[in-house]
N, C-alpha and C positions, 0 to 999 in steps of 0.2 A: 925204682925196679922194684916191683911190686910181692908181697908179702903174701908168704903163705902161712895160715889161717895157726899152724900152730904158733909159730914168732907175734901176730898178730898177737893171738891170746897172751903172750909172755911180755909181751910190750906195757896192752893190758895193767894183766896183772904188776907187772912192775911200774908203776906208775901213778898204780889204788895205793900200793903196799898194799896186798893179796898172796894168800898163797895161793899152794891148789887147794888145800888142807884143805882151807875156810871156802873159796870156790864149791867144792862139794859142797858143803854144807845149805850155802847160802841157794845150791838149784838143789838141795834136801828136799830143802825146806817152800820154795815156792812153789816146787813140778808134783813133792811129794812119793816124788819113785827114788829108792835111795841112788846116791853116788858115791865114792870115795873120790878116796885122794889117787890112790893108783888107780883107780878106772880111766880118771879124765889122765890120766900121765899119757893113761898106752892107747885112751882113747888124740889122744894128739902126737904119741905117737905114729899114731897109724892114718893120722890124720880124718879121720870121720866125725868127726869132733866141728856136727855143724850151726849153727845163728847165723841172729836177721840181724 
């Protein structure tokens, strides 16, 4: 069975011990775009979180 992007991200965050708040901070620092915990959560809920 194949996991959806939301589930994959949750598994990866859990394995690495990273919270959504920390992910938002890392993405903001890396991309220069402002991300928040709420923004990350909403993207995951909508399924609009894309990654390579």
